[in-house]
C-alpha positions as CSV (number, residue, x, y, z in Angstrom):
1,M,74.5,91.8,139.6
2,S,74.5,92.0,136.0
3,L,76.8,94.4,134.3
4,T,74.1,96.1,132.6
5,R,72.8,99.3,134.8
6,R,69.9,100.3,132.9
7,E,66.8,99.0,134.1
8,L,64.4,99.8,131.3
9,A,61.7,97.7,131.6
10,M,58.6,95.7,133.4
11,G,55.7,94.0,133.1
12,V,52.1,93.0,133.9
13,P,50.1,89.9,133.4
14,L,49.3,88.6,129.5
15,G,45.8,88.8,128.4
16,A,44.4,85.3,127.8
17,A,42.3,86.0,124.7
18,L,43.5,83.6,121.9
19,I,43.3,85.6,118.2
20,T,40.6,83.7,115.6
21,A,40.9,83.2,112.3
22,A,38.4,85.6,111.1
23,G,40.2,88.4,112.8
24,A,43.6,87.1,111.7
25,A,44.2,90.2,109.0
26,Q,43.1,93.0,111.1
27,A,45.0,91.4,114.3
28,A,48.0,91.6,111.7
29,G,48.1,94.9,110.4
30,S,47.7,95.8,114.6
31,A,50.3,94.2,115.5
32,E,52.3,95.5,112.5
33,S,51.5,98.8,113.4
34,F,52.4,98.0,117.2
35,R,55.6,96.7,116.3
36,A,56.2,100.2,114.0
37,L,56.3,102.3,116.9
38,A,57.9,100.0,119.1
39,D,60.8,100.1,116.7
40,A,60.4,103.9,115.9
41,E,60.8,104.1,119.6
42,W,63.3,102.2,120.6
43,A,65.7,103.7,117.9
44,W,65.0,106.7,119.4
45,R,65.8,105.4,122.8
46,L,68.9,104.2,122.3
47,E,70.0,108.0,121.9
48,Q,68.7,109.5,124.6
49,F,71.7,107.3,127.1
50,A,75.3,107.4,126.6
51,D,77.8,104.7,125.7
52,D,79.4,102.9,128.3
53,E,81.4,99.5,128.7
54,D,78.3,97.9,128.3
55,S,77.0,99.4,125.2
56,R,75.9,96.6,122.7
57,R,76.1,99.4,120.2
58,G,78.6,100.8,118.1
59,V,80.9,103.7,119.4
60,Q,78.3,106.7,119.1
61,A,79.3,109.9,117.6
62,S,77.8,111.9,120.6
63,L,76.9,112.3,124.3
64,P,73.2,112.7,124.9
65,D,71.6,116.0,125.7
66,V,70.3,115.6,129.8
67,G,69.6,118.7,130.2
68,A,66.1,119.8,131.8
69,E,63.9,120.3,128.0
70,A,65.7,117.2,126.9
71,Q,64.5,115.7,130.0
72,A,60.6,116.9,129.4
73,A,60.5,116.2,126.2
74,R,61.2,112.4,127.1
75,L,58.6,112.2,129.2
76,A,56.4,113.8,126.5
77,R,57.1,111.2,124.0
78,W,56.7,108.3,126.7
79,R,53.3,109.5,127.7
80,D,52.8,110.0,124.0
81,V,53.7,106.6,123.2
82,R,51.3,105.0,126.3
83,G,48.3,106.9,124.9
84,Q,49.0,105.1,121.5
85,L,49.4,101.8,123.4
86,A,45.9,102.3,124.7
87,S,44.1,102.5,121.2
88,F,45.7,98.7,120.6
89,D,43.6,95.7,121.6
90,P,46.5,92.8,122.2
91,A,43.8,90.2,122.4
92,S,43.5,90.0,119.1
93,F,47.5,89.8,118.6
94,S,49.3,86.2,118.3
95,A,50.5,84.6,121.2
96,A,54.4,86.0,120.6
97,E,53.0,89.5,119.7
98,R,51.0,89.7,123.1
99,I,54.5,89.1,125.0
100,N,56.3,91.7,123.2
101,F,53.0,94.1,123.6
102,E,53.2,93.2,127.3
103,V,57.1,93.7,127.7
104,Y,56.9,96.7,125.5
105,K,53.8,98.6,127.7
106,G,56.0,97.5,131.0
107,Q,59.4,99.3,129.7
108,I,57.1,102.5,128.9
109,D,55.4,102.4,132.0
110,A,58.7,102.0,133.5
111,L,60.2,105.1,132.1
112,I,57.3,107.2,132.7
113,A,57.3,106.6,136.2
114,S,61.0,107.2,136.6
115,Q,61.0,110.2,134.4
116,A,58.0,111.8,136.3
117,F,59.5,111.1,139.6
118,G,62.9,113.1,138.4
119,D,65.1,110.1,138.6
120,W,67.3,112.1,136.4
121,Q,68.1,114.8,139.3
122,A,69.9,112.6,141.0
123,P,71.9,110.6,138.2
124,F,74.5,108.7,140.8
125,N,74.8,106.3,143.7
126,S,77.0,104.4,145.9
127,D,76.8,102.2,143.2
128,S,77.0,103.4,139.8
129,S,77.2,107.2,137.9
130,F,77.4,108.9,134.7
131,W,81.3,109.5,135.0
132,D,82.0,105.8,135.9
133,N,80.2,104.6,133.0
134,L,81.4,107.1,130.8
135,A,84.8,105.8,131.8
136,G,83.8,102.1,130.7
137,A,83.6,103.6,127.1
138,P,87.3,103.2,126.4
139,R,87.4,99.9,127.8
140,R,85.4,98.6,124.6
141,T,86.9,97.3,121.4
142,F,87.8,100.0,118.8
143,R,87.8,98.2,115.5
144,T,87.3,101.2,112.7
145,E,88.6,104.6,112.3
146,T,84.9,105.3,112.5
147,D,85.2,104.2,116.2
148,Y,87.8,106.0,116.9
149,R,86.6,109.5,115.1
150,H,83.4,109.1,117.1
151,Y,85.0,108.3,120.3
152,L,87.2,111.8,119.8
153,S,83.5,113.7,118.8
154,Q,82.1,112.1,122.3
155,M,85.3,113.4,124.8
156,G,84.7,116.7,123.1
157,Q,81.0,117.1,124.2
158,T,82.4,116.0,128.0
159,R,82.2,119.7,129.1
160,R,78.6,120.1,128.2
161,Y,77.6,116.5,129.6
162,F,78.8,117.0,132.8
163,D,77.7,120.5,133.4
164,Q,74.0,119.3,132.5
165,Q,74.6,116.9,134.9
166,I,75.8,119.3,137.7
167,S,72.3,121.3,136.9
168,A,70.0,118.2,137.0
169,M,71.4,117.5,140.5
170,R,71.4,120.9,141.7
171,L,67.5,120.8,140.9
172,G,67.5,117.7,143.1
173,L,69.4,119.0,145.6
174,A,67.0,121.8,145.9
175,R,64.2,119.9,146.5
176,G,65.8,117.2,149.0
177,F,66.2,114.2,146.2
178,T,69.6,113.1,146.5
179,P,71.5,110.0,147.5
180,P,71.5,109.8,151.6
181,K,74.7,111.6,152.2
182,A,76.0,108.9,154.4
183,T,76.5,106.5,151.4
184,L,78.3,108.9,149.5
185,T,81.5,109.1,151.3
186,G,84.7,108.3,148.5
187,R,82.2,108.6,145.9
188,D,84.0,111.7,144.5
189,K,87.6,109.6,144.4
190,S,87.3,108.4,140.8
191,V,86.6,111.9,139.7
192,S,89.3,113.1,141.7
193,A,92.1,110.8,140.0
194,V,91.0,112.2,136.7
195,S,91.0,115.6,137.0
196,E,94.5,115.2,138.9
197,A,95.6,113.2,135.6
198,Q,97.8,113.7,132.9
199,P,96.1,112.6,129.5
200,R,98.0,109.6,128.9
201,E,97.7,108.6,132.8
202,T,93.7,108.3,132.1
203,V,91.5,105.6,131.3
204,F,90.5,107.8,128.3
205,F,93.5,107.5,126.6
206,E,93.4,103.4,126.2
207,P,92.0,103.4,123.0
208,F,95.0,105.0,121.7
209,T,97.8,102.5,123.0
210,K,96.1,99.7,121.2
211,F,95.2,100.6,117.3
212,P,93.9,98.2,114.9
213,T,96.8,96.7,112.7
214,S,95.8,98.3,109.5
215,F,95.9,101.7,110.8
216,S,98.9,103.1,109.3
217,P,101.4,105.2,111.6
218,A,100.3,108.8,110.1
219,L,96.7,107.5,111.1
220,R,97.6,106.3,114.4
221,A,100.0,109.7,115.2
222,E,97.1,111.6,114.1
223,L,94.3,110.1,116.7
224,T,96.8,109.9,119.5
225,T,97.5,113.8,119.2
226,K,93.9,114.6,118.9
227,G,92.8,112.4,121.7
228,E,95.9,114.0,124.2
229,A,94.0,117.0,123.1
230,V,90.7,116.6,123.9
231,I,91.0,114.6,127.4
232,R,93.3,117.5,128.1
233,D,91.2,120.5,127.0
234,Q,87.8,118.5,127.8
235,V,87.4,115.2,129.8
236,I,90.4,116.5,132.5
237,P,88.7,120.1,133.1
238,A,85.1,118.9,133.3
239,H,85.9,116.1,135.9
240,A,87.8,119.1,138.1
241,A,84.6,121.1,138.1
242,L,82.1,118.1,139.0
243,Y,84.9,117.2,141.8
244,A,84.6,120.7,142.8
245,F,80.9,120.5,142.6
246,L,80.6,117.1,144.6
247,S,83.0,118.1,147.0
248,Q,81.9,121.4,148.1
249,V,78.3,121.5,147.3
250,Y,76.4,118.0,146.5
251,I,78.2,116.1,149.1
252,P,78.1,118.2,151.9
253,G,73.9,119.4,150.9
254,A,72.8,115.5,150.5
255,R,69.8,114.5,152.6
256,N,70.4,113.2,156.1
257,T,67.9,111.0,156.0
258,L,67.9,107.2,154.7
259,A,64.4,106.5,153.7
260,A,63.0,106.7,150.6
261,Y,59.5,107.4,152.2
262,D,61.2,110.7,153.0
263,L,62.2,111.4,149.4
264,P,59.4,113.8,147.5
265,D,56.1,112.0,147.3
266,G,58.2,109.4,148.8
267,K,55.7,106.2,149.5
268,A,54.3,106.1,145.7
269,Y,58.3,106.5,144.3
270,Y,59.3,103.5,146.6
271,Q,56.1,101.7,145.0
272,S,57.1,102.8,141.7
273,K,60.3,101.2,142.4
274,I,59.0,97.9,143.4
275,R,57.2,97.7,140.9
276,E,60.1,98.3,137.8
277,F,62.3,96.4,139.9
278,T,60.4,93.1,140.6
279,T,57.1,93.4,138.0
280,L,54.9,92.6,140.6
281,D,53.1,95.3,142.9
282,L,53.4,93.8,145.9
283,P,52.7,96.0,149.4
284,P,56.4,96.3,151.4
285,A,54.7,95.2,154.2
286,E,54.3,92.0,152.8
287,I,57.7,91.7,151.0
288,H,59.3,92.4,154.6
289,A,57.5,89.3,156.1
290,L,58.4,87.3,153.3
291,G,62.4,88.0,153.8
292,L,62.0,86.8,157.6
293,S,60.4,83.5,157.0
294,E,62.6,82.7,154.1
295,I,65.7,83.8,155.8
296,E,64.7,81.3,158.7
297,K,64.4,78.6,156.3
298,I,67.4,78.9,154.6
299,R,69.1,79.0,158.6
300,G,67.8,76.0,158.9
301,E,70.1,74.7,156.0
302,M,73.1,76.2,157.6
303,L,72.8,74.7,160.7
304,A,72.3,71.0,159.4
305,V,76.2,72.3,156.9
306,I,77.3,73.2,160.2
307,A,76.6,70.0,161.6
308,E,78.1,67.9,158.6
309,V,81.6,69.6,159.1
310,K,81.2,68.6,163.3
311,F,82.2,72.5,164.2
312,E,81.7,73.1,167.8
313,G,79.8,76.1,168.1
314,D,76.8,78.5,166.8
315,L,75.8,79.8,164.0
316,P,77.5,83.5,164.9
317,A,80.7,81.4,166.1
318,F,80.7,79.5,162.6
319,L,80.4,82.9,160.6
320,S,83.2,84.1,162.7
321,F,85.5,81.3,161.7
322,L,84.5,81.4,157.9
323,R,85.5,85.2,157.8
324,T,88.3,84.7,159.7
325,D,90.2,81.3,158.9
326,P,92.9,81.8,156.0
327,R,92.2,79.0,154.1
328,F,89.0,80.4,152.8
329,Y,91.2,83.5,151.2
330,V,93.9,83.6,149.0
331,T,96.9,86.5,149.0
332,T,97.1,87.3,145.2
333,P,94.7,88.9,142.7
334,Q,96.0,86.5,140.0
335,A,94.9,83.7,142.6
336,L,91.4,85.0,143.3
337,L,90.9,85.5,139.3
338,D,92.4,81.9,138.5
339,R,90.4,79.8,141.2
340,A,87.3,81.9,139.3
341,A,88.7,80.8,135.7
342,W,88.4,77.0,136.9
343,I,85.2,77.7,138.6
344,A,83.9,78.9,135.4
345,K,85.8,76.8,133.2
346,S,83.9,73.5,135.4
347,F,80.6,74.7,134.6
348,D,81.4,74.3,131.1
349,G,81.8,70.5,131.3
350,K,78.5,70.2,132.5
351,A,76.5,72.3,130.4
352,A,75.1,70.4,127.9
353,D,73.8,68.1,130.4
354,W,71.2,71.1,131.9
355,F,70.8,73.4,128.6
356,G,70.0,72.6,125.0
357,R,71.2,75.8,123.2
358,L,74.2,77.5,124.7
359,P,75.2,81.1,123.9
360,R,77.3,81.8,120.7
361,S,79.6,84.0,122.6
362,R,82.3,84.0,125.2
363,F,83.4,85.9,128.3
364,A,86.3,87.6,129.5
365,I,87.4,87.0,133.5
366,K,88.6,90.5,134.2
367,P,89.5,92.2,137.7
368,V,87.4,95.5,138.5
369,P,88.9,98.7,137.4
370,A,90.8,99.7,140.6
371,A,89.3,103.2,140.5
372,I,85.8,101.9,141.7
373,A,87.1,98.5,143.1
374,P,86.6,99.8,147.1
375,F,83.0,100.1,146.6
376,Y,82.2,98.0,144.4
377,T,80.5,94.9,144.9
378,A,82.0,91.4,144.8
379,G,81.5,90.4,141.1
380,R,79.7,91.7,138.2
381,G,79.0,90.0,135.0
382,G,77.3,90.6,131.6
383,P,78.0,90.2,127.6
384,G,81.8,89.4,127.2
385,V,82.8,89.8,130.6
386,Y,82.9,88.7,134.3
387,L,84.6,91.0,136.6
388,V,85.9,89.8,139.8
389,N,86.8,92.3,142.6
390,T,90.5,91.7,143.5
391,Y,90.2,95.0,146.1
392,D,90.8,94.1,149.8
393,L,91.2,90.3,149.6
394,A,90.8,89.4,153.2
395,S,87.2,90.0,151.7
396,R,86.9,87.8,149.2
397,S,86.3,84.3,150.4
398,L,86.8,81.3,148.3
399,Y,83.8,79.4,149.9
400,A,81.5,81.9,148.4
401,L,83.6,82.3,145.0
402,P,81.3,79.4,143.3
403,A,78.1,81.1,144.0
404,L,79.3,84.3,142.5
405,T,80.9,82.7,139.6
406,L,77.7,80.7,138.5
407,H,75.6,84.1,139.4
408,E,77.8,86.2,137.4
409,S,79.1,84.1,134.7
410,A,77.7,80.7,133.1
411,P,75.1,80.4,133.5
412,G,74.3,83.4,134.8
413,H,74.2,86.4,133.5
414,A,77.3,85.9,130.7
415,F,75.4,83.5,129.3
416,Q,71.6,84.5,129.9
417,M,72.2,88.1,128.5
418,P,74.1,86.8,125.2
419,L,71.0,83.7,124.7
420,A,68.7,86.9,125.2
421,A,70.3,88.7,122.4
422,E,70.2,86.0,120.0
423,Q,66.8,85.7,119.9
424,H,66.6,87.3,117.0
425,D,62.6,86.4,115.8
426,Q,62.2,88.9,118.9
427,P,62.1,93.2,118.2
428,A,65.5,94.6,119.5
429,F,63.4,96.4,122.6
430,R,63.8,92.9,123.8
431,R,66.7,91.5,123.1
432,K,68.7,94.4,124.1
433,S,67.3,95.8,127.4
434,Y,67.3,94.0,130.8
435,I,64.5,93.3,133.6
436,S,66.0,93.2,136.7
437,A,63.7,90.4,138.5
438,F,64.2,88.0,135.4
439,G,67.7,88.9,135.0
440,E,69.0,88.7,138.7
441,G,66.3,85.8,139.3
442,W,67.9,83.9,136.9
443,A,71.3,84.3,138.0
444,L,70.0,83.7,142.0
445,Y,68.5,80.7,140.8
446,C,71.6,79.7,138.9
447,E,73.3,79.8,142.4
448,R,70.8,77.2,143.9
449,L,70.8,75.1,140.3
450,G,74.5,74.6,141.4
451,V,73.6,72.3,144.0
452,D,71.9,69.8,141.3
453,M,75.0,70.2,138.8
454,G,77.5,69.4,141.4
455,M,79.3,72.5,141.6
456,Y,80.0,73.0,145.3
457,E,83.1,70.7,146.1
458,T,83.0,71.1,150.1
459,P,80.5,71.9,152.4
460,Y,81.8,75.3,153.2
461,D,81.4,76.2,149.2
462,L,77.3,74.7,149.9
463,F,77.6,77.0,153.1
464,G,78.7,80.1,150.8
465,M,76.2,79.5,148.7
466,L,73.2,79.6,151.1
467,S,75.0,82.5,152.6
468,Y,74.3,84.1,149.0
469,Q,70.6,83.1,149.5
470,A,70.1,84.4,152.6
471,W,72.0,87.6,151.6
472,R,69.5,87.7,149.0
473,A,66.6,87.2,150.9
474,A,68.0,89.4,153.5
475,R,67.5,92.1,151.3
476,L,63.5,91.7,151.3
477,V,64.1,92.9,155.0
478,V,66.5,95.4,154.7
479,D,65.5,97.1,151.6
480,T,62.1,97.5,153.0
481,G,63.1,98.0,156.5
482,V,65.4,101.2,155.5
483,H,62.9,103.1,153.3
484,T,59.5,102.3,154.8
485,M,60.3,101.5,158.6
486,G,62.9,103.4,159.7
487,W,66.0,101.2,159.9
488,S,69.3,102.9,160.8
489,R,72.4,101.9,158.7
490,P,73.9,100.4,161.4
491,Q,70.9,98.0,161.7
492,A,71.0,97.2,158.3
493,I,74.8,96.4,158.5
494,A,74.0,94.2,161.9
495,Y,71.1,91.9,160.3
496,L,73.0,91.1,157.2
497,A,76.3,90.3,159.3
498,A,74.3,88.3,161.5
499,N,72.5,86.0,159.2
500,T,75.0,85.7,156.1
501,A,79.0,85.0,155.8
502,L,79.8,88.1,154.0
503,A,82.6,90.0,155.1
504,Q,82.2,93.1,157.1
505,H,83.4,95.3,154.3
506,E,81.2,93.9,151.4
507,I,78.3,94.2,154.1
508,E,79.0,98.0,154.5
509,T,78.9,98.2,149.9
510,E,76.3,95.8,149.9
511,V,73.9,98.5,152.4
512,D,74.8,101.6,151.4
513,R,73.8,99.9,147.7
514,Y,70.0,99.3,149.0
515,I,70.0,103.0,151.1
516,S,70.8,104.7,147.8
517,W,68.9,102.4,145.1
518,P,65.8,101.7,146.5
519,G,63.8,99.0,145.4
520,Q,66.3,97.3,143.3
521,S,67.6,94.5,146.1
522,L,64.3,93.1,146.1
523,S,64.4,91.8,142.1
524,Y,66.7,88.6,143.2
525,Y,64.9,86.8,145.5
526,L,61.2,87.3,144.0
527,G,62.7,86.7,140.6
528,E,64.5,83.0,141.9
529,K,61.3,82.4,143.8
530,A,59.1,82.6,140.6
531,I,61.6,80.3,138.3
532,M,61.8,77.9,141.4
533,A,57.9,77.8,141.6
534,A,57.8,77.6,137.5
535,R,59.9,74.5,137.8
536,A,58.5,73.0,140.8
537,K,55.2,72.8,139.3
538,A,56.2,71.6,135.8
539,T,57.8,68.7,137.4
540,S,54.8,67.6,139.4
541,A,52.7,68.3,136.3
542,L,55.0,66.5,133.6
543,G,56.4,64.1,135.8
544,A,58.8,61.1,133.6
545,K,58.6,63.9,130.5
546,F,60.1,66.6,132.8
547,D,63.1,67.6,131.2
548,I,65.2,69.8,132.6
549,R,67.1,71.1,129.7
550,A,63.7,72.0,127.6
551,F,62.5,73.9,131.1
552,H,66.1,75.9,131.2
553,D,65.6,76.4,127.4
554,T,62.0,77.6,127.3
555,V,62.6,80.2,130.4
556,L,66.1,81.4,128.6
557,Q,64.3,81.4,125.5
558,L,61.7,84.3,126.7
559,G,65.0,86.6,126.9
560,C,64.0,88.9,129.2
561,V,60.5,89.2,130.6
562,P,58.3,90.3,133.6
563,L,57.8,87.4,136.2
564,P,54.2,86.9,135.5
565,I,54.7,86.4,131.8
566,L,57.5,84.0,132.3
567,T,54.6,82.1,134.7
568,A,52.0,82.4,132.0
569,R,55.1,81.1,129.8
570,I,55.9,77.5,131.9
571,D,51.7,77.1,131.9
572,R,51.9,77.0,128.4
573,F,55.0,74.6,128.5
574,I,53.0,72.2,130.6
575,A,50.0,72.4,128.5
576,E,52.2,71.2,125.5
577,G,53.7,68.5,127.3
578,G,57.3,70.3,128.9
579,P,58.7,70.1,124.8
580,S,61.7,71.7,123.8
581,P,61.2,75.4,122.3
582,Y,63.6,74.8,119.9
583,P,63.9,72.4,116.6
584,A,65.9,69.0,117.4
585,T,69.0,70.3,115.1
586,D,69.1,73.5,116.9
587,V,70.3,71.9,120.1
């Protein structure tokens, strides 16, 4: 899973009409007006979200207004923008600008749906929360005095920001719009940890422990004093009030049901989430059936590996062996980090054979922060970082680590997302936003690509990759099963346990994520299938002219787009003869 948590965009198929020479002047004006509209809304949109560890902006001076009036104003603005978009004729735009239009319209449609259904009234789930996002901000690099002044200003607004979030959650609680209670056990621990700490013991004090060398002693002392005071007077009391609300009111009052269908207007809500996260409008039953069929295909590949290693026993016995044999686990967090670093560096030696253009930015490998590690995923990647979860080492298998690393670091999230940001000919609303179906689909594709690249050194590593493939195919079954077919939490856990080599702890945290975050888990496998289908089509059509580097560069040059746009772009790639999207001097 990518480190970025804001899924801001979805899309629909491109129009097929081409711009004509006679209409070029008029189209240029229309496209220019569209870009002005989109750029203005994007700049405003950035102000609507809080800074966090993932933010690609500088440190901002304020926390956003998340009160009910502000939420209504956001919905009104996005509806106004959608009305203005209806006045444009994208068929008259250039091919590149048509893509921009369709990507942007998809973003606005998804934002409107999320806002109209009231997602802001449930601002956390078992995986992510506004308070943990806020705790990511101090882990960023502070370079200037302005960064520190802005950070102090932000922290000075923590009580107001948390109070608004509590008010929003009360509204959700009143109408039964909450995450399921079954998924919220322990989610308040990171809040209580801050509420009971001294200012210098909190993560929020970290920026005041590592000033730039250019700062004078007097400036350091001033900023430190102010930082300690604002943490004591704002941050800690805000967390104390939030903890009291979560532990005494919200979690006890959260709904006892699991299904998205049980939420207000639940069927329409779940379909909107399918559309948002997959960029497709598939019915849940079709997705469920696809998952079942894909699981059977992957099971055949798994059985072939079991036969290769001459294991005497069936699949359940082999899964038990993998989960319990000490050869597949390390005993220290550093050993796991070291192995992840070795795998990531091994890819570096192969990258030029598979990609023409590489991202300029590098990434660090860090452990998941201890406060969130117990309910966090096995790893998460994004611009500049690959987080490895070193909590409960008995759940962190070495046989799955190569696939995890390819997914989260390079050529997955920590590779794709920086490349998207480096497409400077594209507007900011494309370079700096994230579409789950594309981003997660690409990262899952990278796990399969590891076979071609020779990244899996043992049959057990290969089985780890297949287990991860089955894990994502199983999500199609579990997500739709829970949210539309009445599946229970134990039923979902049992299905993952029977079809993957995931450890029990990881299975339980994953199932809770699917239950509390409807539709998101569908994006991975559907996205991978779209990329695999596009590659197979290009390979067949181009024959000897097919160049895997050119194909990958063409996919990645898109940045992050809805799946129908990806498919249309590869169709054009085939029609043009499979060229690299970059001049020879650029790769």
